[in-house]
N, CA, C and O atoms as CSV, one atom per row, in Angstrom:
chain,resi,resn,atom,element,x,y,z
A,1,MET,N,N,24.233,28.055,26.948
A,1,MET,CA,C,24.470,26.682,26.555
A,1,MET,C,C,23.658,26.366,25.303
A,1,MET,O,O,22.488,26.737,25.203
A,2,TYR,N,N,24.276,25.692,24.368
A,2,TYR,CA,C,23.609,25.307,23.124
A,2,TYR,C,C,22.707,24.113,23.371
A,2,TYR,O,O,23.126,23.114,23.956
A,3,GLU,N,N,21.464,24.223,22.921
A,3,GLU,CA,C,20.548,23.092,23.012
A,3,GLU,C,C,20.177,22.651,21.620
A,3,GLU,O,O,19.880,23.465,20.745
A,4,GLN,N,N,20.198,21.360,21.431
A,4,GLN,CA,C,19.888,20.777,20.129
A,4,GLN,C,C,18.394,20.898,19.852
A,4,GLN,O,O,17.573,20.520,20.688
A,5,SER,N,N,18.037,21.427,18.674
A,5,SER,CA,C,16.631,21.650,18.365
A,5,SER,C,C,16.002,20.481,17.615
A,5,SER,O,O,14.812,20.523,17.302
A,6,TYR,N,N,16.764,19.458,17.326
A,6,TYR,CA,C,16.235,18.274,16.651
A,6,TYR,C,C,16.951,17.047,17.174
A,6,TYR,O,O,18.012,17.149,17.790
A,7,ASN,N,N,16.373,15.899,16.927
A,7,ASN,CA,C,17.011,14.653,17.319
A,7,ASN,C,C,17.997,14.241,16.245
A,7,ASN,O,O,17.605,13.954,15.114
A,8,SER,N,N,19.243,14.211,16.585
A,8,SER,CA,C,20.289,13.850,15.629
A,8,SER,C,C,20.125,12.411,15.169
A,8,SER,O,O,19.825,11.539,15.985
A,9,PRO,N,N,20.316,12.139,13.874
A,9,PRO,CA,C,20.212,10.761,13.398
A,9,PRO,C,C,21.303,9.878,13.979
A,9,PRO,O,O,21.197,8.653,13.926
A,10,PHE,N,N,22.346,10.478,14.529
A,10,PHE,CA,C,23.402,9.684,15.134
A,10,PHE,C,C,23.014,9.192,16.523
A,10,PHE,O,O,23.634,8.273,17.058
A,11,LEU,N,N,21.997,9.799,17.099
A,11,LEU,CA,C,21.553,9.388,18.418
A,11,LEU,C,C,20.347,8.454,18.360
A,11,LEU,O,O,20.036,7.779,19.342
A,12,VAL,N,N,19.680,8.414,17.234
A,12,VAL,CA,C,18.473,7.615,17.107
A,12,VAL,C,C,18.791,6.346,16.331
A,12,VAL,O,O,19.240,6.400,15.186
A,13,HIS,N,N,18.557,5.214,16.960
A,13,HIS,CA,C,18.784,3.926,16.306
A,13,HIS,C,C,17.788,2.947,16.907
A,13,HIS,O,O,17.491,3.009,18.100
A,14,ASP,N,N,17.283,2.061,16.095
A,14,ASP,CA,C,16.264,1.123,16.563
A,14,ASP,C,C,16.704,0.347,17.797
A,14,ASP,O,O,15.885,0.082,18.677
A,15,ASP,N,N,17.969,-0.020,17.880
A,15,ASP,CA,C,18.446,-0.829,18.990
A,15,ASP,C,C,18.991,0.021,20.130
A,15,ASP,O,O,19.233,-0.492,21.223
A,16,GLY,N,N,19.183,1.290,19.893
A,16,GLY,CA,C,19.702,2.171,20.916
A,16,GLY,C,C,21.163,1.884,21.230
A,16,GLY,O,O,21.756,0.946,20.697
A,17,PRO,N,N,21.727,2.696,22.094
A,17,PRO,CA,C,23.148,2.533,22.407
A,17,PRO,C,C,23.428,1.313,23.269
A,17,PRO,O,O,24.592,0.965,23.469
A,18,ASN,N,N,22.407,0.659,23.780
A,18,ASN,CA,C,22.599,-0.499,24.643
A,18,ASN,C,C,22.350,-1.809,23.910
A,18,ASN,O,O,21.902,-2.781,24.517
A,19,ALA,N,N,22.636,-1.846,22.610
A,19,ALA,CA,C,22.475,-3.075,21.846
A,19,ALA,C,C,23.380,-4.150,22.444
A,19,ALA,O,O,24.499,-3.858,22.864
A,20,PRO,N,N,22.896,-5.392,22.483
A,20,PRO,CA,C,23.709,-6.476,23.053
A,20,PRO,C,C,25.053,-6.618,22.338
A,20,PRO,O,O,25.178,-6.302,21.155
A,21,LEU,N,N,26.043,-7.093,23.069
A,21,LEU,CA,C,27.368,-7.276,22.489
A,21,LEU,C,C,27.330,-8.182,21.265
A,21,LEU,O,O,28.037,-7.920,20.292
A,22,GLU,N,N,26.525,-9.240,21.289
A,22,GLU,CA,C,26.433,-10.140,20.132
A,22,GLU,C,C,26.013,-9.371,18.874
A,22,GLU,O,O,26.509,-9.638,17.779
A,23,HIS,N,N,25.107,-8.430,19.041
A,23,HIS,CA,C,24.650,-7.582,17.943
A,23,HIS,C,C,25.818,-6.768,17.392
A,23,HIS,O,O,26.022,-6.715,16.180
A,24,GLN,N,N,26.581,-6.137,18.275
A,24,GLN,CA,C,27.726,-5.327,17.866
A,24,GLN,C,C,28.838,-6.189,17.274
A,24,GLN,O,O,29.510,-5.768,16.332
A,25,PHE,N,N,29.041,-7.397,17.821
A,25,PHE,CA,C,30.037,-8.305,17.261
A,25,PHE,C,C,29.708,-8.637,15.814
A,25,PHE,O,O,30.592,-8.644,14.957
A,26,ALA,N,N,28.432,-8.913,15.538
A,26,ALA,CA,C,28.014,-9.266,14.172
A,26,ALA,C,C,28.254,-8.088,13.219
A,26,ALA,O,O,28.740,-8.283,12.105
A,27,ILE,N,N,27.919,-6.878,13.650
A,27,ILE,CA,C,28.156,-5.692,12.827
A,27,ILE,C,C,29.655,-5.542,12.558
A,27,ILE,O,O,30.060,-5.264,11.430
A,28,SER,N,N,30.462,-5.724,13.576
A,28,SER,CA,C,31.903,-5.603,13.438
A,28,SER,C,C,32.458,-6.634,12.458
A,28,SER,O,O,33.253,-6.298,11.580
A,29,LYS,N,N,32.040,-7.882,12.610
A,29,LYS,CA,C,32.524,-8.944,11.715
A,29,LYS,C,C,32.127,-8.672,10.266
A,29,LYS,O,O,32.941,-8.831,9.356
A,30,LEU,N,N,30.887,-8.266,10.054
A,30,LEU,CA,C,30.433,-7.962,8.700
A,30,LEU,C,C,31.237,-6.816,8.095
A,30,LEU,O,O,31.673,-6.896,6.947
A,31,THR,N,N,31.430,-5.756,8.867
A,31,THR,CA,C,32.162,-4.592,8.375
A,31,THR,C,C,33.614,-4.958,8.056
A,31,THR,O,O,34.159,-4.514,7.045
A,32,ILE,N,N,34.229,-5.755,8.904
A,32,ILE,CA,C,35.623,-6.153,8.662
A,32,ILE,C,C,35.733,-7.029,7.415
A,32,ILE,O,O,36.563,-6.765,6.544
A,33,GLU,N,N,34.905,-8.066,7.324
A,33,GLU,CA,C,34.980,-8.986,6.171
A,33,GLU,C,C,34.692,-8.260,4.859
A,33,GLU,O,O,35.388,-8.468,3.865
A,34,LEU,N,N,33.674,-7.416,4.859
A,34,LEU,CA,C,33.353,-6.646,3.656
A,34,LEU,C,C,34.447,-5.625,3.366
A,34,LEU,O,O,34.744,-5.350,2.203
A,35,GLY,N,N,35.049,-5.061,4.411
A,35,GLY,CA,C,36.148,-4.116,4.247
A,35,GLY,C,C,37.371,-4.757,3.600
A,35,GLY,O,O,38.041,-4.134,2.777
A,36,VAL,N,N,37.658,-5.989,3.969
A,36,VAL,CA,C,38.767,-6.711,3.348
A,36,VAL,C,C,38.502,-6.880,1.852
A,36,VAL,O,O,39.403,-6.706,1.030
A,37,LEU,N,N,37.258,-7.221,1.506
A,37,LEU,CA,C,36.918,-7.386,0.091
A,37,LEU,C,C,37.006,-6.067,-0.674
A,37,LEU,O,O,37.395,-6.057,-1.842
A,38,TYR,N,N,36.652,-4.968,-0.036
A,38,TYR,CA,C,36.683,-3.663,-0.697
A,38,TYR,C,C,38.096,-3.067,-0.730
A,38,TYR,O,O,38.600,-2.708,-1.794
A,39,TYR,N,N,38.727,-2.967,0.442
A,39,TYR,CA,C,39.993,-2.250,0.541
A,39,TYR,C,C,41.212,-3.067,0.103
A,39,TYR,O,O,42.135,-2.525,-0.504
A,40,HIS,N,N,41.217,-4.356,0.406
A,40,HIS,CA,C,42.413,-5.157,0.144
A,40,HIS,C,C,42.306,-6.028,-1.102
A,40,HIS,O,O,43.167,-5.978,-1.981
A,41,LYS,N,N,41.254,-6.817,-1.172
A,41,LYS,CA,C,41.121,-7.720,-2.323
A,41,LYS,C,C,40.526,-7.029,-3.543
A,41,LYS,O,O,40.697,-7.483,-4.674
A,42,LYS,N,N,39.821,-5.920,-3.297
A,42,LYS,CA,C,39.195,-5.130,-4.371
A,42,LYS,C,C,38.251,-5.978,-5.246
A,42,LYS,O,O,38.208,-5.840,-6.468
A,43,THR,N,N,37.497,-6.864,-4.563
A,43,THR,CA,C,36.544,-7.717,-5.281
A,43,THR,C,C,35.115,-7.198,-5.214
A,43,THR,O,O,34.236,-7.724,-5.898
A,44,ILE,N,N,34.867,-6.167,-4.395
A,44,ILE,CA,C,33.573,-5.483,-4.396
A,44,ILE,C,C,33.834,-3.987,-4.583
A,44,ILE,O,O,34.902,-3.485,-4.233
A,45,VAL,N,N,32.849,-3.287,-5.136
A,45,VAL,CA,C,33.027,-1.855,-5.408
A,45,VAL,C,C,32.236,-0.968,-4.451
A,45,VAL,O,O,32.241,0.256,-4.585
A,46,LEU,N,N,31.564,-1.581,-3.496
A,46,LEU,CA,C,30.764,-0.822,-2.532
A,46,LEU,C,C,31.514,-0.723,-1.205
A,46,LEU,O,O,32.101,-1.699,-0.740
A,47,ILE,N,N,31.488,0.463,-0.603
A,47,ILE,CA,C,32.202,0.721,0.644
A,47,ILE,C,C,31.331,0.303,1.834
A,47,ILE,O,O,30.217,0.808,1.975
A,48,PRO,N,N,31.811,-0.606,2.694
A,48,PRO,CA,C,31.037,-0.993,3.882
A,48,PRO,C,C,31.196,0.038,5.003
A,48,PRO,O,O,32.310,0.430,5.350
A,49,LEU,N,N,30.071,0.463,5.556
A,49,LEU,CA,C,30.079,1.445,6.646
A,49,LEU,C,C,29.112,0.996,7.737
A,49,LEU,O,O,27.958,0.689,7.438
A,50,PRO,N,N,29.554,0.949,8.993
A,50,PRO,CA,C,28.657,0.568,10.083
A,50,PRO,C,C,27.802,1.735,10.552
A,50,PRO,O,O,28.278,2.866,10.646
A,51,GLU,N,N,26.548,1.456,10.844
A,51,GLU,CA,C,25.626,2.393,11.480
A,51,GLU,C,C,25.746,3.820,10.946
A,51,GLU,O,O,26.031,4.759,11.689
A,52,THR,N,N,25.523,3.954,9.645
A,52,THR,CA,C,25.633,5.228,8.946
A,52,THR,C,C,24.268,5.650,8.405
A,52,THR,O,O,23.584,4.833,7.788
A,53,PRO,N,N,23.852,6.899,8.617
A,53,PRO,CA,C,22.566,7.346,8.086
A,53,PRO,C,C,22.505,7.229,6.560
A,53,PRO,O,O,23.518,7.381,5.878
A,54,LEU,N,N,21.331,6.963,6.044
A,54,LEU,CA,C,21.151,6.813,4.609
A,54,LEU,C,C,21.242,8.134,3.851
A,54,LEU,O,O,21.420,8.140,2.633
A,55,ASN,N,N,21.122,9.232,4.554
A,55,ASN,CA,C,21.246,10.546,3.934
A,55,ASN,C,C,21.676,11.532,5.011
A,55,ASN,O,O,21.548,11.254,6.203
A,56,GLU,N,N,22.182,12.675,4.590
A,56,GLU,CA,C,22.605,13.680,5.551
A,56,GLU,C,C,21.405,14.409,6.135
A,56,GLU,O,O,20.360,14.529,5.496
A,57,GLY,N,N,21.572,14.888,7.347
A,57,GLY,CA,C,20.513,15.620,8.015
A,57,GLY,C,C,19.703,14.728,8.924
A,57,GLY,O,O,19.859,13.507,8.908
A,58,PRO,N,N,18.844,15.330,9.713
A,58,PRO,CA,C,18.061,14.572,10.684
A,58,PRO,C,C,16.950,13.750,10.040
A,58,PRO,O,O,16.455,14.081,8.963
A,59,GLY,N,N,16.572,12.679,10.718
A,59,GLY,CA,C,15.387,11.927,10.329
A,59,GLY,C,C,15.590,10.797,9.340
A,59,GLY,O,O,14.610,10.216,8.874
A,60,HIS,N,N,16.819,10.467,9.005
A,60,HIS,CA,C,17.050,9.382,8.061
A,60,HIS,C,C,17.385,8.094,8.807
A,60,HIS,O,O,18.017,8.117,9.863
A,61,ALA,N,N,16.951,6.974,8.241
A,61,ALA,CA,C,17.193,5.667,8.847
A,61,ALA,C,C,18.688,5.377,8.921
A,61,ALA,O,O,19.479,5.870,8.117
A,62,ILE,N,N,19.052,4.561,9.914
A,62,ILE,CA,C,20.443,4.188,10.134
A,62,ILE,C,C,20.533,2.657,10.178
A,62,ILE,O,O,20.421,2.068,11.252
A,63,PRO,N,N,20.732,2.015,9.038
A,63,PRO,CA,C,20.905,0.557,9.051
A,63,PRO,C,C,22.178,0.159,9.797
A,63,PRO,O,O,23.075,0.981,9.987
A,64,ASP,N,N,22.253,-1.094,10.216
A,64,ASP,CA,C,23.435,-1.572,10.940
A,64,ASP,C,C,24.681,-1.524,10.063
A,64,ASP,O,O,25.751,-1.138,10.534
A,65,VAL,N,N,24.556,-1.909,8.801
A,65,VAL,CA,C,25.668,-1.831,7.848
A,65,VAL,C,C,25.089,-1.351,6.515
A,65,VAL,O,O,24.046,-1.832,6.071
A,66,ILE,N,N,25.775,-0.402,5.888
A,66,ILE,CA,C,25.396,-0.011,4.533
A,66,ILE,C,C,26.569,-0.310,3.612
A,66,ILE,O,O,27.721,-0.343,4.044
A,67,LEU,N,N,26.264,-0.525,2.348
A,67,LEU,CA,C,27.289,-0.665,1.319
A,67,LEU,C,C,27.040,0.450,0.322
A,67,LEU,O,O,26.053,0.456,-0.413
A,68,TYR,N,N,27.964,1.389,0.324
A,68,TYR,CA,C,27.810,2.677,-0.341
A,68,TYR,C,C,28.554,2.715,-1.671
A,68,TYR,O,O,29.705,2.289,-1.768
A,69,ASP,N,N,27.881,3.229,-2.684
A,69,ASP,CA,C,28.471,3.422,-4.004
A,69,ASP,C,C,28.949,4.873,-4.085
A,69,ASP,O,O,28.139,5.792,-4.204
A,70,ALA,N,N,30.264,5.070,-4.018
A,70,ALA,CA,C,30.827,6.424,-4.006
A,70,ALA,C,C,30.635,7.139,-5.337
A,70,ALA,O,O,30.541,8.366,-5.367
A,71,VAL,N,N,30.576,6.400,-6.428
A,71,VAL,CA,C,30.393,7.012,-7.746
A,71,VAL,C,C,28.969,7.538,-7.890
A,71,VAL,O,O,28.768,8.688,-8.280
A,72,ALA,N,N,27.987,6.705,-7.578
A,72,ALA,CA,C,26.581,7.102,-7.676
A,72,ALA,C,C,26.140,7.942,-6.478
A,72,ALA,O,O,25.083,8.572,-6.511
A,73,GLU,N,N,26.949,7.948,-5.426
A,73,GLU,CA,C,26.662,8.661,-4.186
A,73,GLU,C,C,25.356,8.219,-3.544
A,73,GLU,O,O,24.548,9.046,-3.120
A,74,ASP,N,N,25.159,6.904,-3.478
A,74,ASP,CA,C,24.027,6.361,-2.727
A,74,ASP,C,C,24.320,4.955,-2.251
A,74,ASP,O,O,25.288,4.320,-2.671
A,75,THR,N,N,23.467,4.487,-1.371
A,75,THR,CA,C,23.606,3.171,-0.766
A,75,THR,C,C,22.903,2.146,-1.645
A,75,THR,O,O,21.751,2.345,-2.032
A,76,LYS,N,N,23.582,1.062,-1.958
A,76,LYS,CA,C,23.022,0.015,-2.819
A,76,LYS,C,C,22.540,-1.196,-2.037
A,76,LYS,O,O,21.608,-1.880,-2.461
A,77,VAL,N,N,23.174,-1.468,-0.885
A,77,VAL,CA,C,22.838,-2.649,-0.082
A,77,VAL,C,C,22.802,-2.235,1.386
A,77,VAL,O,O,23.634,-1.447,1.836
A,78,ILE,N,N,21.833,-2.772,2.130
A,78,ILE,CA,C,21.782,-2.551,3.577
A,78,ILE,C,C,21.703,-3.891,4.284
A,78,ILE,O,O,21.203,-4.872,3.736
A,79,ILE,N,N,22.210,-3.916,5.525
A,79,ILE,CA,C,22.150,-5.123,6.353
A,79,ILE,C,C,21.662,-4.719,7.738
A,79,ILE,O,O,22.185,-3.784,8.344
A,80,GLU,N,N,20.666,-5.424,8.224
A,80,GLU,CA,C,20.200,-5.271,9.597
A,80,GLU,C,C,20.567,-6.531,10.366
A,80,GLU,O,O,20.451,-7.638,9.841
A,81,VAL,N,N,21.003,-6.368,11.590
A,81,VAL,CA,C,21.354,-7.476,12.470
A,81,VAL,C,C,20.316,-7.519,13.578
A,81,VAL,O,O,19.969,-6.488,14.152
A,82,CYS,N,N,19.818,-8.721,13.879
A,82,CYS,CA,C,18.760,-8.827,14.887
A,82,CYS,C,C,18.873,-10.139,15.646
A,82,CYS,O,O,19.733,-10.976,15.371
A,83,GLN,N,N,17.973,-10.285,16.613
A,83,GLN,CA,C,17.767,-11.567,17.271
A,83,GLN,C,C,16.320,-11.972,17.002
A,83,GLN,O,O,15.605,-11.265,16.292
A,84,ASN,N,N,15.888,-13.083,17.553
A,84,ASN,CA,C,14.581,-13.654,17.222
A,84,ASN,C,C,13.424,-12.669,17.339
A,84,ASN,O,O,12.590,-12.585,16.438
A,85,ASN,N,N,13.363,-11.917,18.450
A,85,ASN,CA,C,12.197,-11.057,18.651
A,85,ASN,C,C,12.224,-9.779,17.814
A,85,ASN,O,O,11.229,-9.054,17.796
A,86,GLY,N,N,13.328,-9.475,17.120
A,86,GLY,CA,C,13.379,-8.288,16.269
A,86,GLY,C,C,13.348,-8.588,14.784
A,86,GLY,O,O,13.320,-7.674,13.959
A,87,GLN,N,N,13.353,-9.874,14.441
A,87,GLN,CA,C,13.461,-10.272,13.042
A,87,GLN,C,C,12.320,-9.754,12.176
A,87,GLN,O,O,12.558,-9.225,11.090
A,88,LYS,N,N,11.097,-9.899,12.643
A,88,LYS,CA,C,9.937,-9.468,11.862
A,88,LYS,C,C,9.984,-7.959,11.588
A,88,LYS,O,O,9.747,-7.523,10.462
A,89,ASN,N,N,10.290,-7.170,12.614
A,89,ASN,CA,C,10.350,-5.715,12.443
A,89,ASN,C,C,11.498,-5.300,11.532
A,89,ASN,O,O,11.348,-4.376,10.732
A,90,ASP,N,N,12.637,-5.967,11.640
A,90,ASP,CA,C,13.765,-5.613,10.774
A,90,ASP,C,C,13.477,-5.978,9.325
A,90,ASP,O,O,13.880,-5.246,8.421
A,91,LEU,N,N,12.800,-7.075,9.083
A,91,LEU,CA,C,12.404,-7.416,7.709
A,91,LEU,C,C,11.464,-6.349,7.145
A,91,LEU,O,O,11.608,-5.929,5.997
A,92,LYS,N,N,10.510,-5.920,7.955
A,92,LYS,CA,C,9.598,-4.855,7.512
A,92,LYS,C,C,10.367,-3.570,7.212
A,92,LYS,O,O,10.095,-2.898,6.218
A,93,LYS,N,N,11.322,-3.233,8.067
A,93,LYS,CA,C,12.122,-2.024,7.894
A,93,LYS,C,C,12.903,-2.084,6.581
A,93,LYS,O,O,12.920,-1.117,5.819
A,94,VAL,N,N,13.546,-3.217,6.322
A,94,VAL,CA,C,14.339,-3.380,5.089
A,94,VAL,C,C,13.444,-3.248,3.866
A,94,VAL,O,O,13.783,-2.532,2.924
A,95,ILE,N,N,12.310,-3.929,3.871
A,95,ILE,CA,C,11.388,-3.868,2.729
A,95,ILE,C,C,10.900,-2.438,2.521
A,95,ILE,O,O,10.851,-1.953,1.390
A,96,HIS,N,N,10.543,-1.769,3.600
A,96,HIS,CA,C,10.075,-0.379,3.516
A,96,HIS,C,C,11.156,0.541,2.936
A,96,HIS,O,O,10.872,1.357,2.059
A,97,LEU,N,N,12.376,0.410,3.421
A,97,LEU,CA,C,13.456,1.279,2.941
A,97,LEU,C,C,13.759,1.048,1.461
A,97,LEU,O,O,14.158,1.972,0.753
A,98,ILE,N,N,13.570,-0.179,1.001
A,98,ILE,CA,C,13.850,-0.483,-0.406
A,98,ILE,C,C,12.683,-0.071,-1.303
A,98,ILE,O,O,12.899,0.546,-2.346
A,99,GLU,N,N,11.475,-0.396,-0.921
A,99,GLU,CA,C,10.312,-0.183,-1.790
A,99,GLU,C,C,9.657,1.187,-1.650
A,99,GLU,O,O,9.153,1.731,-2.633
A,100,ASP,N,N,9.657,1.750,-0.449
A,100,ASP,CA,C,8.865,2.952,-0.206
A,100,ASP,C,C,9.666,4.239,-0.075
A,100,ASP,O,O,9.085,5.298,0.161
A,101,ASN,N,N,10.971,4.176,-0.221
A,101,ASN,CA,C,11.801,5.367,-0.102
A,101,ASN,C,C,12.662,5.532,-1.342
A,101,ASN,O,O,12.838,4.593,-2.119
A,102,GLU,N,N,13.178,6.691,-1.515
A,102,GLU,CA,C,13.984,7.019,-2.695
A,102,GLU,C,C,15.477,7.023,-2.386
A,102,GLU,O,O,16.202,7.920,-2.818
A,103,TYR,N,N,15.930,6.030,-1.648
A,103,TYR,CA,C,17.340,5.974,-1.301
A,103,TYR,C,C,18.192,5.284,-2.362
A,103,TYR,O,O,19.418,5.390,-2.321
A,104,GLY,N,N,17.581,4.587,-3.301
A,104,GLY,CA,C,18.350,3.885,-4.329
A,104,GLY,C,C,18.839,2.516,-3.908
A,104,GLY,O,O,19.664,1.920,-4.601
A,105,ILE,N,N,18.351,2.000,-2.790
A,105,ILE,CA,C,18.776,0.696,-2.288
A,105,ILE,C,C,18.209,-0.400,-3.192
A,105,ILE,O,O,17.017,-0.407,-3.503
A,106,LEU,N,N,19.065,-1.315,-3.605
A,106,LEU,CA,C,18.657,-2.403,-4.491
A,106,LEU,C,C,18.439,-3.720,-3.764
A,106,LEU,O,O,17.679,-4.573,-4.222
A,107,GLU,N,N,19.112,-3.883,-2.622
A,107,GLU,CA,C,19.087,-5.178,-1.940
A,107,GLU,C,C,19.275,-4.962,-0.444
A,107,GLU,O,O,20.060,-4.114,-0.020
A,108,GLY,N,N,18.545,-5.740,0.346
A,108,GLY,CA,C,18.671,-5.636,1.791
A,108,GLY,C,C,18.710,-7.002,2.431
A,108,GLY,O,O,18.139,-7.963,1.917
A,109,PHE,N,N,19.398,-7.079,3.571
A,109,PHE,CA,C,19.547,-8.342,4.289
A,109,PHE,C,C,19.198,-8.143,5.749
A,109,PHE,O,O,19.377,-7.062,6.311
A,110,VAL,N,N,18.694,-9.213,6.351
A,110,VAL,CA,C,18.516,-9.282,7.792
A,110,VAL,C,C,19.258,-10.533,8.243
A,110,VAL,O,O,19.021,-11.632,7.741
A,111,TYR,N,N,20.166,-10.342,9.205
A,111,TYR,CA,C,20.895,-11.473,9.783
A,111,TYR,C,C,20.469,-11.633,11.231
A,111,TYR,O,O,20.618,-10.712,12.034
A,112,ASN,N,N,19.936,-12.813,11.568
A,112,ASN,CA,C,19.509,-13.134,12.925
A,112,ASN,C,C,20.668,-13.861,13.607
A,112,ASN,O,O,20.959,-15.009,13.272
A,113,TYR,N,N,21.329,-13.205,14.556
A,113,TYR,CA,C,22.506,-13.802,15.187
A,113,TYR,C,C,22.152,-14.912,16.179
A,113,TYR,O,O,23.029,-15.689,16.557
A,114,LYS,N,N,20.910,-15.006,16.605
A,114,LYS,CA,C,20.495,-16.110,17.491
A,114,LYS,C,C,20.282,-17.394,16.687
A,114,LYS,O,O,20.780,-18.456,17.059
A,115,SER,N,N,19.546,-17.287,15.594
A,115,SER,CA,C,19.245,-18.474,14.775
A,115,SER,C,C,20.283,-18.697,13.668
A,115,SER,O,O,20.305,-19.748,13.029
A,116,ARG,N,N,21.145,-17.689,13.452
A,116,ARG,CA,C,22.164,-17.707,12.389
A,116,ARG,C,C,21.544,-17.782,10.993
A,116,ARG,O,O,22.141,-18.324,10.063
A,117,GLU,N,N,20.343,-17.232,10.864
A,117,GLU,CA,C,19.637,-17.226,9.582
A,117,GLU,C,C,19.823,-15.886,8.881
A,117,GLU,O,O,19.910,-14.836,9.518
A,118,TRP,N,N,19.881,-15.950,7.556
A,118,TRP,CA,C,19.943,-14.782,6.693
A,118,TRP,C,C,18.662,-14.685,5.887
A,118,TRP,O,O,18.094,-15.699,5.484
A,119,PHE,N,N,18.211,-13.463,5.654
A,119,PHE,CA,C,17.066,-13.203,4.789
A,119,PHE,C,C,17.447,-12.087,3.833
A,119,PHE,O,O,18.072,-11.103,4.228
A,120,ARG,N,N,17.063,-12.247,2.565
A,120,ARG,CA,C,17.398,-11.250,1.536
A,120,ARG,C,C,16.113,-10.720,0.919
A,120,ARG,O,O,15.161,-11.461,0.674
A,121,TYR,N,N,16.119,-9.424,0.677
A,121,TYR,CA,C,15.020,-8.793,-0.055
A,121,TYR,C,C,15.633,-7.921,-1.135
A,121,TYR,O,O,16.514,-7.105,-0.861
A,122,ARG,N,N,15.163,-8.096,-2.367
A,122,ARG,CA,C,15.624,-7.278,-3.492
A,122,ARG,C,C,14.484,-6.400,-3.970
A,122,ARG,O,O,13.313,-6.771,-3.882
A,123,LYS,N,N,14.840,-5.236,-4.474
A,123,LYS,CA,C,13.839,-4.308,-4.996
A,123,LYS,C,C,12.965,-5.050,-6.006
A,123,LYS,O,O,13.471,-5.676,-6.937
A,124,GLY,N,N,11.647,-4.972,-5.812
A,124,GLY,CA,C,10.712,-5.627,-6.718
A,124,GLY,C,C,10.328,-7.041,-6.322
A,124,GLY,O,O,9.616,-7.708,-7.073
A,125,ASP,N,N,10.774,-7.522,-5.168
A,125,ASP,CA,C,10.441,-8.888,-4.728
A,125,ASP,C,C,9.011,-9.021,-4.208
A,125,ASP,O,O,8.617,-10.100,-3.765
A,126,GLY,N,N,8.243,-7.959,-4.253
A,126,GLY,CA,C,6.830,-8.029,-3.885
A,126,GLY,C,C,6.540,-8.215,-2.414
A,126,GLY,O,O,5.500,-8.768,-2.057
A,127,GLY,N,N,7.439,-7.765,-1.548
A,127,GLY,CA,C,7.193,-7.821,-0.114
A,127,GLY,C,C,7.560,-9.130,0.544
A,127,GLY,O,O,7.306,-9.304,1.735
A,128,ALA,N,N,8.154,-10.066,-0.197
A,128,ALA,CA,C,8.517,-11.369,0.371
A,128,ALA,C,C,10.027,-11.566,0.318
A,128,ALA,O,O,10.633,-11.551,-0.753
A,129,ALA,N,N,10.624,-11.751,1.494
A,129,ALA,CA,C,12.056,-12.014,1.581
A,129,ALA,C,C,12.314,-13.504,1.394
A,129,ALA,O,O,11.441,-14.336,1.642
A,130,THR,N,N,13.523,-13.826,0.955
A,130,THR,CA,C,13.928,-15.229,0.805
A,130,THR,C,C,15.069,-15.523,1.770
A,130,THR,O,O,15.803,-14.622,2.175
A,131,ALA,N,N,15.207,-16.783,2.130
A,131,ALA,CA,C,16.296,-17.211,3.008
A,131,ALA,C,C,17.570,-17.309,2.174
A,131,ALA,O,O,17.785,-18.294,1.468
A,132,SER,N,N,18.420,-16.272,2.263
A,132,SER,CA,C,19.648,-16.264,1.475
A,132,SER,C,C,20.626,-15.240,2.035
A,132,SER,O,O,20.229,-14.176,2.509
A,133,SER,N,N,21.911,-15.580,1.972
A,133,SER,CA,C,22.982,-14.654,2.346
A,133,SER,C,C,23.785,-14.226,1.116
A,133,SER,O,O,24.835,-13.594,1.236
A,134,VAL,N,N,23.278,-14.577,-0.062
A,134,VAL,CA,C,23.974,-14.277,-1.312
A,134,VAL,C,C,23.504,-12.926,-1.851
A,134,VAL,O,O,22.312,-12.698,-2.058
A,135,SER,N,N,24.470,-12.046,-2.071
A,135,SER,CA,C,24.170,-10.740,-2.647
A,135,SER,C,C,24.401,-10.783,-4.150
A,135,SER,O,O,25.521,-10.988,-4.616
A,136,ASP,N,N,23.328,-10.586,-4.894
A,136,ASP,CA,C,23.451,-10.493,-6.346
A,136,ASP,C,C,24.135,-9.189,-6.743
A,136,ASP,O,O,24.871,-9.145,-7.728
A,137,VAL,N,N,23.892,-8.131,-5.978
A,137,VAL,CA,C,24.473,-6.827,-6.284
A,137,VAL,C,C,25.997,-6.872,-6.177
A,137,VAL,O,O,26.698,-6.324,-7.028
A,138,MET,N,N,26.509,-7.531,-5.125
A,138,MET,CA,C,27.953,-7.591,-4.921
A,138,MET,C,C,28.591,-8.859,-5.485
A,138,MET,O,O,29.807,-8.918,-5.669
A,139,GLY,N,N,27.769,-9.873,-5.760
A,139,GLY,CA,C,28.294,-11.130,-6.269
A,139,GLY,C,C,29.063,-11.923,-5.227
A,139,GLY,O,O,30.075,-12.550,-5.541
A,140,ILE,N,N,28.584,-11.896,-3.974
A,140,ILE,CA,C,29.249,-12.626,-2.895
A,140,ILE,C,C,28.231,-13.303,-1.985
A,140,ILE,O,O,27.055,-12.939,-1.964
A,141,ASP,N,N,28.703,-14.291,-1.237
A,141,ASP,CA,C,27.914,-14.941,-0.203
A,141,ASP,C,C,28.468,-14.494,1.149
A,141,ASP,O,O,29.633,-14.744,1.459
A,142,MET,N,N,27.642,-13.839,1.945
A,142,MET,CA,C,28.093,-13.312,3.247
A,142,MET,C,C,27.870,-14.296,4.391
A,142,MET,O,O,28.154,-13.977,5.546
A,143,GLY,N,N,27.363,-15.490,4.081
A,143,GLY,CA,C,27.021,-16.458,5.105
A,143,GLY,C,C,28.148,-16.820,6.047
A,143,GLY,O,O,27.902,-17.046,7.232
A,144,GLY,N,N,29.362,-16.881,5.567
A,144,GLY,CA,C,30.494,-17.249,6.401
A,144,GLY,C,C,31.155,-16.093,7.126
A,144,GLY,O,O,32.146,-16.299,7.826
A,145,PHE,N,N,30.639,-14.889,6.981
A,145,PHE,CA,C,31.258,-13.711,7.589
A,145,PHE,C,C,30.982,-13.585,9.080
A,145,PHE,O,O,31.764,-12.968,9.803
A,146,VAL,N,N,29.886,-14.159,9.544
A,146,VAL,CA,C,29.511,-14.041,10.974
A,146,VAL,C,C,29.314,-15.400,11.605
A,146,VAL,O,O,28.999,-15.490,12.792
C-alpha cells in the first residue's frame, strides 16, 4: 500500500474540511460573481479559483479564493473568508503572504461573513489593513458579491 510521505497542500487548510456552511457559501458566491466578470463579461483579467495552493508542491498556503494572472503565472489577489473569532488571524495571514513571501500577491482581502465587513491590505500598506471591499488591482467593488 502506498503511504504519503508528506502532507498534501490539498489536505491542509486553516479551516479544515469541516468549515461551516456559511464559510463555504461565501467562497462559492465570490467565485461565481468573479467568474461571471472573468468568463462572461470579460471585465477582469484575473481567473478566480477557490481554495487553490499559491504554488505547486507541498507546504504552500491555500487562500479561500485566489485571483490568478495566467500571463504572469502568479496570484495577484487573495481573499480569506472568516467569522469574528478568525478575523485577526486571517488578517495576519494575508499581510504575511503579501509582505513576507515571494508569491507576487499585490492585494489581499478578508471578508467576515458574521459582521459582513471587508478588510483590504495592499503590498506596502505597512501592516495596517483598511475597511474596504474595493480592489484597485481589478478595479471592482466586491461588497455586493456576498
